[in-house]
C-alpha positions as CSV (number, residue, x, y, z in Angstrom):
1,M,-76.9,38.5,60.4
2,S,-73.2,38.8,59.7
3,H,-71.9,41.8,58.0
4,P,-70.6,41.3,54.5
5,G,-67.3,43.0,55.4
6,N,-66.8,40.5,58.2
7,I,-67.5,37.6,55.9
8,R,-65.0,38.9,53.4
9,E,-62.4,39.3,56.2
10,K,-63.0,35.8,57.4
11,I,-62.4,34.5,53.9
12,M,-59.2,36.5,53.6
13,N,-58.0,35.1,56.9
14,S,-58.8,31.6,55.8
15,K,-56.7,32.1,52.7
16,M,-53.8,33.5,54.6
17,I,-53.9,30.5,57.1
18,F,-54.1,28.0,54.1
19,K,-51.1,29.8,52.5
20,H,-49.0,29.6,55.6
21,L,-49.9,26.0,56.1
22,L,-48.9,25.2,52.5
23,M,-45.6,27.0,52.9
24,A,-44.9,25.1,56.1
25,V,-45.7,21.7,54.4
26,L,-43.5,22.6,51.4
27,G,-40.7,23.7,53.7
28,G,-41.0,20.4,55.6
29,I,-40.7,18.5,52.4
30,S,-37.7,20.4,51.3
31,I,-36.0,19.9,54.6
32,S,-36.8,16.2,54.4
33,L,-35.3,16.1,50.9
34,I,-32.2,17.9,52.2
35,L,-31.9,15.4,55.1
36,I,-32.4,12.5,52.7
37,S,-29.7,13.8,50.4
38,V,-27.4,14.3,53.3
39,V,-28.1,10.8,54.4
40,H,-27.4,9.5,50.9
41,A,-24.2,11.6,50.7
42,S,-23.0,10.4,54.0
43,N,-20.8,7.7,52.4
44,M,-17.3,9.2,52.1
45,L,-14.1,8.1,50.4
46,E,-11.7,7.9,53.2
47,D,-8.5,6.3,51.9
48,I,-6.7,5.1,48.7
49,S,-3.9,2.5,48.8
50,F,-2.1,0.6,46.1
51,A,0.4,-2.2,45.7
52,S,2.0,-4.6,43.1
53,I,0.7,-8.2,43.2
54,P,2.0,-11.3,41.4
55,G,1.2,-11.9,37.8
56,D,2.2,-8.4,36.5
57,K,-0.8,-6.8,38.2
58,V,-1.4,-3.6,40.1
59,Q,-4.1,-3.4,42.8
60,V,-5.7,-0.2,43.9
61,V,-8.0,-0.3,47.0
62,L,-10.6,2.5,47.7
63,K,-11.8,2.5,51.3
64,F,-15.3,4.1,52.0
65,S,-16.9,4.9,55.3
66,E,-19.9,2.7,54.5
67,S,-20.7,-0.1,52.1
68,A,-19.5,0.8,48.7
69,A,-21.9,0.9,45.7
70,E,-21.2,-0.4,42.2
71,P,-19.3,2.4,40.3
72,G,-19.9,3.5,36.7
73,T,-16.8,3.1,34.7
74,F,-15.4,4.3,31.3
75,T,-12.0,4.6,29.7
76,I,-10.3,7.2,27.5
77,D,-7.6,6.2,24.9
78,S,-5.7,9.5,24.6
79,P,-4.6,10.3,27.2
80,A,-5.0,6.8,28.7
81,R,-7.3,7.0,31.7
82,I,-9.7,4.8,33.7
83,A,-12.5,6.7,35.4
84,L,-14.9,5.4,38.1
85,D,-18.0,7.4,39.2
86,F,-19.5,6.9,42.7
87,P,-22.9,8.6,43.1
88,D,-24.0,10.2,46.4
89,T,-20.4,10.0,47.7
90,G,-18.2,12.7,49.2
91,L,-14.4,13.0,49.8
92,A,-12.6,12.7,53.1
93,L,-9.0,12.5,51.8
94,E,-6.0,14.4,52.9
95,R,-4.6,14.4,49.3
96,K,-6.8,14.3,46.3
97,R,-3.9,13.3,44.0
98,Q,-1.4,10.6,44.6
99,T,1.5,9.3,42.5
100,I,1.5,5.5,42.0
101,G,4.5,4.9,39.7
102,I,4.0,1.1,39.5
103,G,3.8,-0.6,36.1
104,L,1.4,1.1,33.8
105,A,-0.3,3.2,36.5
106,R,1.1,6.7,36.8
107,S,-1.2,8.4,39.4
108,I,-4.7,8.6,40.8
109,T,-6.9,11.6,41.3
110,A,-10.2,11.9,43.2
111,V,-12.6,14.9,42.8
112,S,-16.1,15.5,44.1
113,A,-18.9,17.8,42.8
114,G,-22.7,17.8,43.0
115,G,-22.8,14.9,45.5
116,R,-20.8,12.6,43.1
117,T,-17.2,11.5,43.4
118,R,-15.0,10.6,40.4
119,V,-11.8,8.6,40.7
120,V,-9.4,8.8,37.7
121,L,-6.5,6.5,37.1
122,N,-3.9,8.0,34.8
123,M,-2.1,5.2,32.8
124,V,0.8,4.9,30.5
125,T,-1.4,2.9,28.1
126,L,-4.7,1.2,28.6
127,S,-4.8,-2.3,30.0
128,K,-7.4,-4.8,31.0
129,Y,-8.9,-4.1,34.5
130,S,-11.6,-5.4,36.8
131,T,-13.4,-4.0,39.8
132,E,-14.6,-5.9,42.9
133,I,-16.6,-4.8,45.9
134,N,-15.6,-6.2,49.3
135,G,-17.6,-4.6,52.1
136,N,-16.5,-0.9,52.4
137,N,-13.7,-1.4,49.9
138,V,-13.7,-1.2,46.1
139,I,-10.7,-3.2,44.7
140,I,-9.4,-2.2,41.2
141,T,-7.1,-4.8,39.6
142,I,-5.0,-3.7,36.5
143,D,-3.8,-6.7,34.5
144,E,-0.7,-5.5,32.7
145,A,0.0,-8.8,31.1
146,N,-3.1,-8.5,28.9
147,L,-3.4,-5.1,27.3
148,S,-6.8,-3.8,26.4
149,R,-8.0,-4.2,22.8
150,S,-8.6,-0.5,22.8
151,T,-4.9,0.0,22.5
152,A,-2.8,-1.1,19.5
153,S,0.0,-3.5,20.0
154,L,3.5,-2.1,19.3
155,G,4.0,-1.3,15.6
156,R,0.3,-1.5,14.6
157,N,-1.8,1.2,13.3
158,T,-5.0,2.1,15.2
159,I,-8.4,3.5,14.2
160,K,-8.9,6.6,16.4
161,D,-12.3,7.7,15.2
162,I,-15.2,6.9,12.8
163,D,-17.4,9.8,12.0
164,F,-20.4,10.5,9.7
165,R,-21.1,13.9,8.2
166,L,-23.8,15.2,6.0
167,G,-22.6,16.9,2.8
168,D,-23.8,20.2,1.2
169,E,-25.5,18.3,-1.6
170,G,-27.1,15.6,0.5
171,E,-24.3,13.1,0.2
172,G,-23.1,11.0,3.1
173,N,-19.4,11.2,4.2
174,I,-17.7,8.5,6.3
175,I,-14.5,9.8,7.9
176,I,-12.1,7.2,9.3
177,T,-9.1,8.7,11.3
178,F,-6.0,6.6,12.0
179,S,-3.1,7.0,14.4
180,E,-0.8,6.9,11.4
181,P,-1.4,6.9,7.6
182,P,-2.9,3.5,6.6
183,R,-1.0,1.4,4.0
184,N,-3.7,-0.7,2.5
185,V,-7.4,0.2,2.4
186,N,-9.6,-1.7,-0.1
187,L,-13.0,-0.2,-1.0
188,K,-15.4,-2.2,-3.2
189,Q,-19.1,-2.5,-3.9
190,E,-21.0,-5.7,-3.4
191,F,-24.6,-5.4,-4.6
192,K,-26.2,-2.8,-2.4
193,K,-23.4,-2.7,0.1
194,L,-19.9,-1.1,0.3
195,L,-17.2,-3.2,1.8
196,V,-14.1,-1.6,3.3
197,E,-11.2,-3.8,4.3
198,I,-8.3,-2.4,6.2
199,E,-5.3,-4.6,6.8
200,N,-3.1,-4.9,9.9
201,V,-5.0,-2.3,12.0
202,S,-6.5,-2.5,15.5
203,L,-9.9,-1.3,16.5
204,P,-10.9,0.1,19.9
205,E,-13.8,-1.7,21.6
206,D,-15.9,1.5,21.7
207,L,-15.7,1.8,17.9
208,E,-16.7,-1.8,17.2
209,R,-20.4,-0.9,16.7
210,R,-23.3,-0.1,14.3
211,L,-24.1,3.5,13.4
212,D,-27.7,4.2,12.4
213,V,-27.7,7.2,10.0
214,N,-31.2,6.8,8.4
215,D,-32.3,10.1,9.9
216,F,-29.8,12.1,7.7
217,N,-31.7,11.1,4.5
218,T,-28.6,10.0,2.6
219,P,-28.0,6.9,0.5
220,I,-26.4,5.4,3.7
221,S,-28.5,3.4,6.2
222,F,-26.2,1.7,8.5
223,I,-22.4,1.5,9.1
224,D,-21.1,-1.7,10.8
225,T,-17.5,-1.8,11.9
226,F,-15.9,-5.0,13.3
227,A,-12.5,-6.7,13.7
228,S,-11.6,-9.7,11.6
229,G,-8.4,-11.2,12.8
230,K,-5.6,-8.6,12.4
231,N,-7.8,-6.7,9.9
232,I,-10.8,-4.4,10.1
233,K,-14.0,-4.7,8.0
234,M,-16.7,-2.0,7.5
235,L,-20.0,-2.8,5.9
236,V,-22.0,0.2,4.6
237,D,-25.7,-0.6,3.9
238,T,-27.2,1.7,1.2
239,K,-30.6,2.4,-0.3
240,G,-31.5,3.5,-3.8
241,E,-29.0,4.1,-6.7
242,F,-25.8,5.8,-5.7
243,D,-22.3,6.6,-6.7
244,H,-19.3,6.4,-4.3
245,L,-15.8,7.7,-4.1
246,G,-13.0,6.8,-1.6
247,Y,-9.8,8.8,-1.1
248,Q,-7.0,9.1,1.5
249,A,-5.4,12.3,2.9
250,G,-2.7,11.7,5.4
251,R,-4.1,9.9,8.5
252,T,-7.7,10.2,7.2
253,F,-9.6,8.0,4.8
254,A,-12.9,9.4,3.5
255,I,-15.8,7.6,1.7
256,E,-18.3,9.8,-0.1
257,V,-21.7,8.2,-1.1
258,K,-23.9,10.4,-3.3
259,G,-27.4,9.6,-4.6
260,L,-27.9,9.8,-8.4
261,T,-30.1,12.5,-10.0
262,K,-32.8,11.6,-12.5
263,A,-30.6,12.4,-15.4
264,Q,-27.7,10.3,-14.0
265,R,-30.1,7.4,-13.5
266,E,-31.3,7.6,-17.0
267,A,-27.7,7.8,-18.3
268,R,-26.8,4.7,-16.3
269,Q,-29.8,2.9,-17.6
270,K,-28.9,3.7,-21.1
271,A,-25.4,2.5,-20.6
272,K,-26.8,-0.8,-19.3
273,F,-29.3,-1.0,-22.2
274,G,-26.6,-0.5,-24.8
275,Y,-28.5,2.0,-26.9
276,S,-28.4,5.7,-26.2
277,G,-29.9,7.3,-29.3
278,E,-32.9,9.6,-29.3
279,R,-36.2,7.7,-29.4
280,L,-38.5,7.5,-32.4
281,S,-41.5,5.6,-33.6
282,L,-41.8,3.8,-37.0
283,N,-45.0,2.2,-38.4
284,F,-44.7,1.1,-42.1
285,Q,-46.2,-1.6,-44.2
286,D,-44.0,-3.0,-47.0
287,I,-41.7,0.0,-47.3
288,E,-38.4,0.0,-49.1
289,V,-35.3,-0.4,-47.0
290,R,-33.5,2.4,-48.6
291,A,-36.4,4.7,-47.7
292,V,-36.4,3.7,-44.1
293,L,-32.6,4.3,-44.0
294,Q,-33.2,7.7,-45.4
295,L,-35.7,8.5,-42.7
296,I,-33.3,7.5,-40.0
297,A,-30.5,9.7,-41.6
298,D,-32.9,12.7,-41.7
299,F,-33.9,12.0,-38.1
300,T,-30.3,11.9,-36.8
301,G,-28.9,14.5,-39.1
302,K,-26.0,12.2,-40.1
303,N,-24.6,11.6,-43.5
304,M,-25.4,8.1,-44.9
305,V,-24.0,6.4,-48.0
306,T,-26.0,3.4,-49.1
307,S,-24.6,0.7,-51.5
308,D,-26.4,-0.2,-54.7
309,T,-26.7,-3.7,-53.4
310,V,-29.1,-2.6,-50.7
311,S,-32.6,-3.4,-52.0
312,G,-35.9,-5.0,-50.9
313,S,-38.7,-3.9,-48.6
314,I,-39.6,-4.3,-44.9
315,T,-42.6,-4.1,-42.7
316,L,-42.0,-2.7,-39.2
317,R,-43.8,-1.2,-36.2
318,L,-41.5,0.4,-33.6
319,K,-42.8,2.7,-30.9
320,N,-40.6,4.9,-28.7
321,V,-37.4,3.0,-29.6
322,P,-33.8,4.5,-29.7
323,W,-32.9,5.2,-33.3
324,D,-29.6,3.2,-33.1
325,Q,-31.5,0.2,-31.9
326,A,-34.0,0.6,-34.7
327,L,-31.1,0.8,-37.2
328,A,-29.5,-2.3,-35.8
329,I,-32.7,-4.3,-36.1
330,I,-33.2,-3.3,-39.7
331,L,-29.6,-4.1,-40.7
332,K,-29.8,-7.6,-39.0
333,T,-33.1,-8.3,-40.6
334,K,-31.9,-7.6,-44.1
335,G,-28.3,-9.0,-43.7
336,L,-26.7,-5.6,-44.0
337,G,-23.7,-4.1,-42.3
338,M,-22.7,-0.6,-41.2
339,R,-19.4,1.2,-40.8
340,E,-19.3,4.6,-39.2
341,E,-16.4,7.0,-39.9
342,G,-16.9,10.3,-38.2
343,N,-20.4,11.5,-39.0
344,V,-20.7,9.4,-42.2
345,M,-22.4,6.0,-42.1
346,R,-21.8,3.5,-44.8
347,V,-24.4,0.8,-45.3
348,A,-23.9,-2.3,-47.5
349,L,-24.3,-6.0,-47.5
350,A,-22.2,-7.6,-44.7
351,E,-20.3,-9.8,-47.3
352,E,-19.5,-6.7,-49.3
353,L,-18.1,-4.8,-46.3
354,A,-16.0,-7.8,-45.3
355,A,-14.5,-8.0,-48.9
356,I,-13.7,-4.3,-48.9
357,E,-11.9,-4.5,-45.6
358,K,-9.9,-7.6,-46.7
359,Q,-8.8,-5.7,-49.8
360,E,-7.7,-2.8,-47.6
361,L,-5.7,-5.0,-45.3
362,E,-3.9,-6.7,-48.2
363,A,-3.1,-3.4,-49.7
364,K,-1.6,-2.2,-46.4
365,K,0.3,-5.4,-46.1
366,Q,1.8,-5.0,-49.5
367,I,2.8,-1.4,-48.6
368,A,4.3,-2.7,-45.3
369,D,6.4,-5.2,-47.2
370,L,7.9,-2.4,-49.1
371,L,8.8,-0.3,-46.0
372,P,12.5,0.1,-45.3
373,L,14.0,-1.9,-42.5
374,V,16.0,-0.2,-39.7
375,T,18.3,-1.6,-37.0
376,E,18.1,-0.6,-33.4
377,T,19.2,-1.9,-30.0
378,I,16.9,-2.2,-26.9
379,Q,18.6,-2.3,-23.5
380,L,17.0,-4.6,-20.9
381,Q,17.3,-4.1,-17.2
382,F,15.5,-6.9,-15.3
383,V,14.8,-9.5,-18.0
384,L,17.3,-11.6,-19.8
385,A,17.5,-10.9,-23.5
386,S,17.3,-14.6,-24.3
387,S,14.1,-14.8,-22.3
388,V,12.5,-12.1,-24.4
389,I,13.4,-13.9,-27.6
390,A,11.9,-17.1,-26.2
391,L,8.7,-15.2,-25.3
392,L,8.4,-13.8,-28.8
393,D,9.0,-17.3,-30.2
394,D,6.2,-18.7,-28.1
395,M,3.8,-16.0,-29.4
396,G,4.3,-17.7,-32.9
397,A,4.3,-16.3,-36.4
398,S,0.5,-16.4,-36.4
399,E,0.6,-13.2,-34.3
400,A,1.8,-11.3,-37.3
401,S,-1.5,-11.8,-39.1
402,K,-3.7,-10.5,-36.3
403,N,-5.5,-7.2,-36.6
404,H,-4.1,-4.5,-34.3
405,A,-6.2,-1.6,-35.5
406,S,-5.7,0.2,-32.2
407,D,-2.0,0.5,-33.1
408,T,-2.7,2.6,-36.2
409,S,-2.1,6.3,-36.3
410,G,-3.7,8.5,-38.9
411,G,-3.3,6.2,-41.9
412,D,0.5,6.9,-42.3
413,V,2.1,4.7,-45.0
414,D,4.6,3.3,-42.5
415,V,1.7,2.0,-40.2
416,E,1.1,-1.6,-40.7
417,E,-2.5,-2.2,-39.4
418,G,-2.2,-6.0,-39.7
419,A,1.3,-6.2,-38.1
420,S,2.1,-7.6,-34.7
421,Y,5.1,-6.7,-32.6
422,V,7.4,-8.1,-35.3
423,S,6.9,-8.7,-39.0
424,S,7.8,-11.7,-41.1
425,R,11.0,-9.8,-42.3
426,A,12.2,-9.1,-38.7
427,T,15.4,-10.3,-37.3
428,I,16.0,-10.3,-33.5
429,L,19.3,-11.3,-31.8
430,A,20.2,-11.4,-28.1
431,D,23.5,-10.1,-26.7
432,D,23.7,-11.7,-23.3
433,R,27.0,-9.9,-22.6
434,T,25.3,-6.5,-22.5
435,N,21.8,-7.8,-22.1
436,K,20.5,-6.1,-25.2
437,L,18.2,-7.0,-28.1
438,I,19.4,-6.2,-31.6
439,V,16.3,-5.7,-33.7
440,R,16.0,-5.2,-37.5
441,D,12.5,-4.4,-38.6
442,T,10.3,-1.5,-39.7
443,A,10.3,1.6,-37.5
444,H,6.6,1.1,-36.5
445,N,7.1,-2.5,-35.4
446,I,10.2,-1.6,-33.4
447,A,8.2,1.1,-31.6
448,Q,5.5,-1.6,-30.9
449,L,8.2,-3.9,-29.5
450,R,9.5,-1.2,-27.3
451,K,6.0,-0.8,-25.8
452,L,5.8,-4.6,-25.1
453,I,9.3,-4.7,-23.5
454,K,8.4,-1.7,-21.3
455,E,5.6,-3.7,-19.8
456,I,7.5,-6.9,-19.1
457,D,11.0,-5.5,-18.2
458,T,10.1,-4.8,-14.6
459,P,11.8,-6.0,-11.4
460,T,10.4,-9.3,-9.9
461,R,9.4,-9.1,-6.3
462,Q,11.3,-11.2,-3.9
463,V,10.1,-13.2,-1.0
464,L,12.1,-14.1,2.2
465,I,11.1,-17.5,3.6
466,D,12.0,-17.8,7.3
467,A,11.4,-21.3,8.7
468,R,11.9,-22.6,12.3
469,I,11.9,-26.3,12.8
470,V,11.6,-27.2,16.5
471,S,12.3,-30.8,17.6
472,A,11.5,-31.2,21.3
473,S,12.0,-34.3,23.4
474,D,11.2,-35.1,27.0
475,K,12.8,-38.2,28.5
476,F,12.1,-39.9,31.9
477,E,13.7,-43.2,33.2
478,R,13.5,-44.8,36.6
479,D,15.0,-48.1,37.9
480,M,14.0,-49.5,41.2
481,G,14.9,-52.9,42.7
482,L,17.4,-55.2,44.4
483,N,20.4,-57.3,43.1
484,W,21.6,-60.2,45.2
485,S,24.9,-62.0,44.8
486,F,26.2,-65.1,46.6
487,A,29.8,-66.1,46.6
488,S,32.1,-68.6,48.3
489,K,35.8,-69.3,48.5
490,N,37.4,-72.5,47.4
491,S,40.2,-74.4,49.0
492,A,42.8,-72.2,47.2
493,G,41.1,-69.0,48.6
494,N,39.7,-67.9,45.3
495,L,36.3,-66.2,45.2
496,K,33.6,-68.0,43.2
497,N,30.5,-66.0,42.1
498,R,27.2,-67.8,42.3
499,G,25.0,-64.8,42.3
500,F,21.6,-64.2,40.8
501,S,22.8,-61.3,38.7
502,S,26.0,-59.9,37.2
503,T,27.1,-57.9,40.2
504,V,30.6,-56.6,39.8
505,Q,32.7,-57.6,42.7
506,T,36.3,-57.2,43.7
507,T,38.7,-60.0,44.7
508,D,37.9,-59.5,48.3
509,G,34.2,-59.8,47.8
510,T,33.1,-56.1,48.0
511,V,30.8,-54.5,45.5
512,D,32.5,-52.3,42.8
513,L,30.6,-48.9,42.5
514,G,32.5,-47.5,39.6
515,Q,31.6,-44.9,37.0
516,A,29.2,-47.2,35.2
517,Q,27.2,-47.7,38.4
518,K,27.4,-44.3,40.1
519,N,23.6,-44.3,40.8
520,I,23.6,-47.7,42.5
521,L,23.7,-48.0,46.3
522,G,25.6,-51.2,47.2
523,I,25.7,-53.0,50.5
524,T,27.9,-56.0,51.2
525,F,27.2,-58.5,54.0
526,G,30.1,-60.8,55.1
527,L,29.6,-63.8,57.3
528,L,32.3,-64.0,60.0
529,N,34.4,-67.2,60.3
530,S,32.9,-68.4,57.0
531,S,34.1,-68.7,53.5
532,Y,30.8,-67.3,52.2
533,L,29.8,-63.7,51.1
534,V,26.4,-62.3,50.4
535,D,26.2,-59.1,48.3
536,L,23.1,-56.9,48.2
537,E,22.7,-54.0,45.7
538,I,19.9,-51.6,46.1
539,S,19.3,-50.1,42.6
540,A,17.6,-46.7,42.8
541,S,18.2,-44.6,39.7
542,Q,16.1,-41.8,38.0
543,I,17.0,-39.9,34.9
544,E,15.1,-36.9,33.6
545,G,16.0,-34.8,30.6
546,T,14.5,-32.3,28.3
547,S,16.1,-31.3,25.0
548,E,15.1,-28.9,22.1
549,I,16.7,-28.8,18.7
550,V,15.9,-25.7,16.7
551,S,16.8,-25.3,13.0
552,S,16.2,-22.0,11.2
553,P,16.7,-22.3,7.5
554,R,16.2,-19.1,5.6
555,V,16.0,-18.6,1.8
556,V,15.2,-15.7,-0.6
557,T,13.7,-16.3,-4.0
558,T,11.9,-14.3,-6.6
559,N,8.1,-14.5,-7.1
560,G,7.1,-17.8,-8.7
561,N,10.6,-19.3,-8.8
562,P,11.5,-22.4,-6.7
563,A,14.2,-22.2,-4.0
564,L,16.1,-24.9,-2.3
565,I,18.3,-24.9,0.8
566,R,19.9,-28.1,2.1
567,A,22.3,-28.7,5.0
568,G,23.4,-31.9,6.6
569,D,25.9,-34.8,6.6
570,E,26.8,-37.7,4.3
571,I,27.0,-40.8,6.5
572,P,29.5,-43.4,5.2
573,Y,28.8,-47.2,5.4
574,L,30.2,-50.4,3.9
575,E,28.4,-51.8,0.9
576,Q,29.0,-55.3,-0.2
577,S,29.4,-56.2,-3.9
578,E,31.0,-58.9,-6.1
579,N,34.2,-56.8,-6.2
580,G,34.4,-56.6,-2.4
581,N,33.3,-54.0,0.1
582,T,33.0,-50.4,-1.0
583,V,32.2,-47.2,0.9
584,A,28.8,-45.7,0.2
585,F,27.2,-42.6,1.6
586,K,23.7,-41.8,2.8
587,G,22.6,-38.3,3.3
588,A,21.0,-37.0,6.5
589,V,20.0,-33.5,5.7
590,L,17.7,-30.6,6.6
591,E,16.0,-29.5,3.4
592,L,13.6,-26.7,2.5
593,K,12.0,-26.5,-0.9
594,V,9.6,-23.6,-1.6
595,I,7.8,-22.0,-4.5
596,P,6.2,-18.7,-3.4
597,L,3.6,-16.9,-5.4
598,I,2.5,-13.3,-4.5
599,I,-1.2,-12.7,-5.1
600,P,-3.2,-9.4,-4.8
601,G,-3.7,-8.2,-1.3
602,N,-0.1,-8.9,-0.2
603,K,-0.8,-12.5,0.3
604,I,1.6,-15.3,-0.5
605,N,0.7,-18.8,-1.7
606,M,3.5,-21.2,-0.9
607,Q,4.2,-24.8,-2.1
608,L,6.4,-26.3,0.6
609,N,8.4,-29.4,1.0
610,I,10.4,-29.7,4.3
611,K,12.4,-32.7,5.3
612,K,14.5,-33.2,8.4
613,D,16.7,-36.3,8.8
614,N,18.4,-37.6,11.9
615,V,21.0,-40.4,12.3
616,S,19.5,-43.1,14.4
617,D,20.8,-46.5,15.6
618,L,23.2,-48.8,13.7
619,V,21.5,-51.7,11.8
620,P,23.5,-54.9,11.2
621,I,24.0,-55.5,7.4
622,G,25.9,-58.7,6.5
623,L,29.2,-58.7,8.2
624,G,29.0,-55.0,9.1
625,S,26.5,-52.4,10.1
626,A,25.0,-49.2,8.6
627,P,23.3,-46.3,10.3
628,S,19.5,-45.9,10.0
629,I,18.1,-42.5,9.0
630,Q,15.1,-41.2,10.8
631,T,13.2,-39.1,8.2
632,R,10.4,-36.5,8.9
633,E,8.8,-34.8,5.9
634,I,6.0,-32.4,5.3
635,E,4.7,-31.4,1.9
636,T,1.8,-28.9,1.7
637,S,0.4,-25.7,0.1
638,V,-0.6,-22.8,2.3
639,L,-1.9,-19.2,1.8
640,V,-0.4,-16.7,4.3
641,D,-0.6,-12.9,4.8
642,N,2.7,-11.0,4.3
643,G,4.7,-11.3,7.5
644,D,2.3,-13.7,9.3
645,T,3.5,-17.0,10.8
646,V,1.8,-20.3,10.0
647,V,2.2,-23.6,11.8
648,L,2.4,-26.3,9.2
649,G,1.9,-29.3,11.5
650,G,3.5,-31.3,14.2
651,I,4.6,-34.9,14.4
652,F,4.1,-36.3,18.0
653,E,5.7,-39.5,19.1
654,R,5.6,-41.2,22.5
655,D,7.5,-44.3,23.6
656,K,6.3,-45.6,26.9
657,Q,7.9,-48.8,28.3
658,R,7.7,-50.7,31.6
659,L,10.1,-53.6,32.1
660,Q,10.8,-56.0,35.0
661,D,14.0,-58.0,35.6
662,F,13.4,-60.6,38.4
663,V,14.6,-63.9,39.6
664,P,12.4,-66.8,38.5
665,I,10.1,-68.3,41.2
666,L,11.5,-66.0,43.9
667,G,10.3,-62.9,42.1
668,N,6.7,-64.3,41.9
669,I,6.3,-64.7,45.6
670,P,3.9,-62.1,47.0
671,V,5.4,-59.3,49.1
672,I,8.8,-61.1,49.4
673,G,9.1,-61.2,45.6
674,A,9.7,-57.4,45.5
675,A,13.2,-58.0,46.9
676,F,14.0,-60.1,43.8
677,K,12.7,-57.6,41.2
678,I,14.0,-54.6,39.3
679,N,11.4,-52.3,37.8
680,K,12.3,-50.1,34.9
681,N,9.9,-47.3,33.7
682,K,10.8,-45.3,30.6
683,D,8.7,-42.5,29.0
684,T,10.0,-40.6,26.0
685,K,8.2,-37.9,24.1
686,N,9.3,-36.4,20.8
687,E,7.5,-33.6,18.9
688,L,8.3,-31.9,15.6
689,I,6.8,-28.4,14.9
690,I,7.4,-26.3,11.9
691,F,6.8,-22.5,11.7
692,I,7.0,-20.7,8.4
693,T,7.0,-16.8,8.0
694,P,7.1,-15.4,4.5
695,K,8.0,-11.7,4.0
696,I,7.7,-9.7,0.8
697,M,11.0,-7.8,0.4
698,D,11.0,-4.1,-0.3
699,E,11.6,-3.3,-4.0
700,T,13.4,0.0,-3.3
701,L,17.2,0.0,-3.0
702,S,19.0,2.6,-1.0
703,V,22.0,4.2,-2.6
704,R,24.9,5.1,-0.4
């Protein structure tokens, strides 16, 4: 038998052997992992080169020791940087930072840490870029001609950040940060959504996204931000009933969305319902109306005066109804009316109350007719005095009988409750020399007239209409062919032309290549010892031409008023009549008619009529001729944002001709007939394009 101590020793030895074996295995695994990581990190960045390539592009080449892997990329707006991450890659560069200085690329930096290498391109401003893997090289191409959407174009505001924060009372706060203070941010509620419209602002690509903020337990669920042309829109999805507030502070615009408490929801419900009185219940059978009114007066604690004409009884059963609703139902049922003055309610028949009010109005009118008249002058700044009188005349004398109870003040004797801006005894004169109104009326009516004039005597906004009319033409002509001429001399030695065409020849039989035929190559053949000459003209002419006529009419007008600008010539021509020939004129003008109308949101609605005339060919008329006028006209109505350019339309014309001038019979012979033909090809293109740019002019005037 084995001793127990020996058994225990054997067990301990076995444990020690197993422990050493386990440590050896783990050590081997760790060494393998280290070797694997070394193998994976064996790819090294060995060289960086860069150059400028055609098309406003900069190319940066990263050379690795082995096949390059696809890098992870990201960009930063401020400062402008393009970063590329290469996993399991080391550095073998002499210089980790190099200056580029080409185009928008400033410098490039490479750093390595934790088996990863990052290459950072420092830019002047972000631009579109692309990466391409070619064997051991990674090629980065920066396209400077197309700036990235993450950067704003010159002169445009940019959204820098969109943040969501939870308020102390459970409200949700949306914080929009701009590169400069925004000019126009519109916030409105549409059903269960909030719509934010920001004009003329650019949005970086990384901010064009959806934010899910449901986990914050606020009335806001989602925030969607996206670009819409030159503007930015933000849709805020909400849940439950809420109240919102938007305010701007410098370069920040904040939107606060707060859920309603139970009391606030009840108050809003009451406002929608229309009755907000304390609720009561009434259940009576054939009870006198006066008694019910007394019960309501006791319930509300208000004073009530009931007319003697109120009589009769009523049966009603109302449960948990606001007292003001119950009172309105009782009054309508019995044909009664109520007037409340302070904490006193007066109840009477509706006809009786109307008669009392009519008597009061007539009494006040009689008092107003006895009020003294005063004379005052009102200075106008932006509106003509005669225009104000015309406006008052258009209002009519009937305005004087309308009830302007809101204009009364404390029941003063000089307050005419039924009066308008002027009374029937008023006299108003216009002094155009000083642009003043001379008014004779009661003091109260003159004060009312001053309020009206203060509202309408404001500067009218002006609009600058900048038009560019481009008329472009492209002309191409080509003449190819041969001209033959045959001549002989008579007995007197004179040259007789018997040619196939009107070739110009001199007296000695040669071809005349003058100014009119400078593109014609002429060859003359003479037969020796003969009285005959044969002329051959090789016609090879080609004309190409491109022309562009630009007209830029500009006109300034006030909002809603038409403007006209016209420039051109009056073309004279002879006109026949019974009394003989007379000189008449026809206009060939460039004309721009426009009526701009500024609408909310800095948009401009324009009614446009643009006409451009050109003098064309002369047309025979009777014994003389008159010029024809080529007219091009566009009439339309467009809606444009302030400062934007709209292309109204283009008129495209193309004249394509192909002519042949050939000798009969000879020109029809195959192959040989080409020597007796002249081919003329003509292709003319004309296009008219009109650009319109409206701009709202600044109302402020600088004083020097």
